[in-house]
C-alpha positions as CSV (number, residue, x, y, z in Angstrom):
1,M,201.1,72.2,-4.9
2,T,200.8,69.2,-2.5
3,A,197.6,67.1,-2.3
4,T,195.3,66.9,1.0
5,R,195.9,64.1,2.7
6,T,192.6,62.3,3.5
7,R,191.3,59.0,5.1
8,T,188.6,57.3,5.7
9,L,186.5,57.8,8.9
10,R,183.7,55.3,10.1
11,L,181.3,57.0,12.4
12,E,178.6,54.5,14.3
13,L,176.1,56.5,16.3
14,P,172.9,56.9,17.7
15,V,170.3,58.6,15.3
16,A,168.2,60.3,18.3
17,D,171.0,61.6,20.3
18,Y,172.7,63.2,16.9
19,L,169.4,64.5,15.5
20,R,169.2,66.6,19.4
21,A,172.8,67.4,19.0
22,R,172.3,68.9,15.7
23,Q,169.2,70.4,17.1
24,H,170.7,72.2,20.0
25,H,174.1,73.0,17.7
26,D,171.5,74.9,15.5
27,D,169.9,76.7,18.2
28,I,173.1,78.4,19.7
29,R,174.6,79.4,16.5
30,R,171.3,81.2,15.5
31,E,171.2,82.7,18.9
32,F,174.8,83.6,18.1
33,A,174.6,84.9,14.6
34,L,171.8,87.5,16.0
35,I,174.1,88.4,19.4
36,A,176.6,89.2,16.8
37,L,174.8,90.9,14.3
38,R,173.6,93.4,16.8
39,A,176.7,93.5,19.1
40,E,178.1,97.0,19.4
41,E,181.3,96.2,21.0
42,P,183.4,93.8,19.2
43,A,184.8,92.4,22.3
44,S,181.3,91.4,23.3
45,A,180.6,89.0,20.6
46,D,184.1,87.4,20.5
47,V,183.0,83.9,21.3
48,P,179.8,83.9,19.0
49,R,182.0,85.2,16.3
50,R,184.9,82.8,16.8
51,L,181.9,80.3,16.8
52,L,180.2,81.3,13.4
53,Q,183.5,81.5,11.7
54,L,184.7,78.3,13.0
55,T,181.2,76.7,11.6
56,D,181.2,78.9,8.6
57,E,185.1,77.5,7.8
58,L,183.9,73.9,8.9
59,R,180.7,74.1,6.2
60,A,182.6,75.6,3.5
61,H,185.6,73.2,3.7
62,Y,184.1,70.0,5.1
63,G,180.1,70.5,4.1
64,A,180.2,67.1,2.3
65,P,181.3,65.0,4.8
66,R,178.5,66.8,7.4
67,D,175.8,66.5,4.6
68,R,176.7,62.6,4.0
69,L,176.3,62.2,7.7
70,A,173.3,63.7,8.0
71,E,171.9,61.7,5.5
72,A,173.0,58.7,6.6
73,V,171.3,59.9,10.0
74,E,168.2,60.8,8.5
75,E,168.5,57.7,5.9
76,A,168.4,55.6,9.2
77,R,165.7,57.4,11.2
78,S,163.8,56.8,7.8
79,R,164.0,53.0,8.0
80,G,163.7,53.1,11.9
81,E,166.8,52.3,12.8
82,S,168.4,53.7,16.1
83,T,171.8,53.3,14.9
84,A,173.2,55.1,11.5
85,A,176.8,54.3,10.1
86,V,178.6,56.0,7.5
87,D,182.2,56.1,5.9
88,L,183.2,59.5,5.0
89,Q,186.4,60.4,3.0
90,V,188.0,63.3,4.8
91,P,191.4,65.3,5.1
92,L,193.3,64.6,8.2
93,E,193.1,68.1,9.4
94,L,189.5,68.0,10.4
95,A,191.2,66.4,13.5
96,D,192.6,69.8,14.3
97,K,189.2,71.5,12.9
98,A,187.5,69.3,15.6
99,V,189.1,69.9,18.4
100,A,189.0,73.4,18.2
101,W,185.2,73.2,17.8
102,L,184.8,71.5,20.4
103,A,186.4,73.9,22.6
104,L,184.0,76.9,21.2
105,V,180.9,74.7,21.6
106,E,182.2,74.2,25.0
107,E,182.8,78.1,25.7
108,A,179.5,79.0,24.3
109,D,177.6,76.2,26.8
110,A,179.7,78.5,29.6
111,Y,177.1,81.3,28.1
112,C,174.5,79.3,28.3
113,R,175.2,78.3,31.9
114,A,175.6,81.7,33.1
115,G,172.1,82.7,31.8
116,D,173.5,84.9,28.8
117,L,171.4,83.3,26.0
118,L,168.2,82.0,26.0
119,T,169.4,78.7,24.5
120,L,169.9,76.1,27.5
121,E,173.2,74.6,28.0
122,S,174.0,71.1,26.1
123,P,172.2,68.5,28.1
124,P,174.6,65.6,29.1
125,D,173.4,63.3,26.2
126,V,174.8,65.7,23.7
127,V,177.8,66.8,25.5
128,R,178.6,63.4,25.6
129,L,178.0,62.6,21.9
130,R,180.0,65.6,20.7
131,Q,183.0,64.3,22.9
132,W,182.7,61.0,21.7
133,L,182.4,62.5,18.3
134,V,185.6,64.6,18.4
135,A,187.6,61.6,20.1
136,E,186.6,59.5,17.0
137,I,187.9,61.9,14.4
138,V,190.9,62.7,16.3
139,G,191.6,58.7,17.1
140,Q,190.9,57.8,13.5
141,L,192.6,60.5,12.1
142,R,195.6,61.4,14.0
143,E,196.4,57.7,15.4
144,G,194.8,55.6,12.7
145,R,192.7,53.7,15.1
146,P,189.7,52.0,14.2
147,S,186.1,53.5,14.6
148,R,184.4,52.5,18.0
149,P,180.5,52.7,17.6
150,Y,179.2,55.0,20.4
151,P,179.2,53.6,23.9
152,G,175.8,55.4,24.5
């Protein structure tokens, strides 16, 4: 059995933007869960199910780093800080999962834009944050480049 290769991922992100992005993602996930439950035709819920499956997989395999990030943001918020910084020890494969997640969330936004959901599409600041977040994950884990604070 081979050991999972890990790397330290450093994230420095804005508290308010992260909280807004997390709330929006939770709203979409909740609505997709309802769609997936009541879908009569499996194909009609393809994106919702794929998004739910990937989200569940990310929580199962990478829940500890995600939870630590959420804790760091909450701690920074409680201290009145506008930025949170956290170091996370994560498997290198998280980069691939993050890219897949971003593609699905962007697909979910297409559903929102089309009016197929009650949830509105992601606001521009949420889109920028999640694109930056995935770029940071990929850049640090695949390319080994140093962390960069969120430019917004």
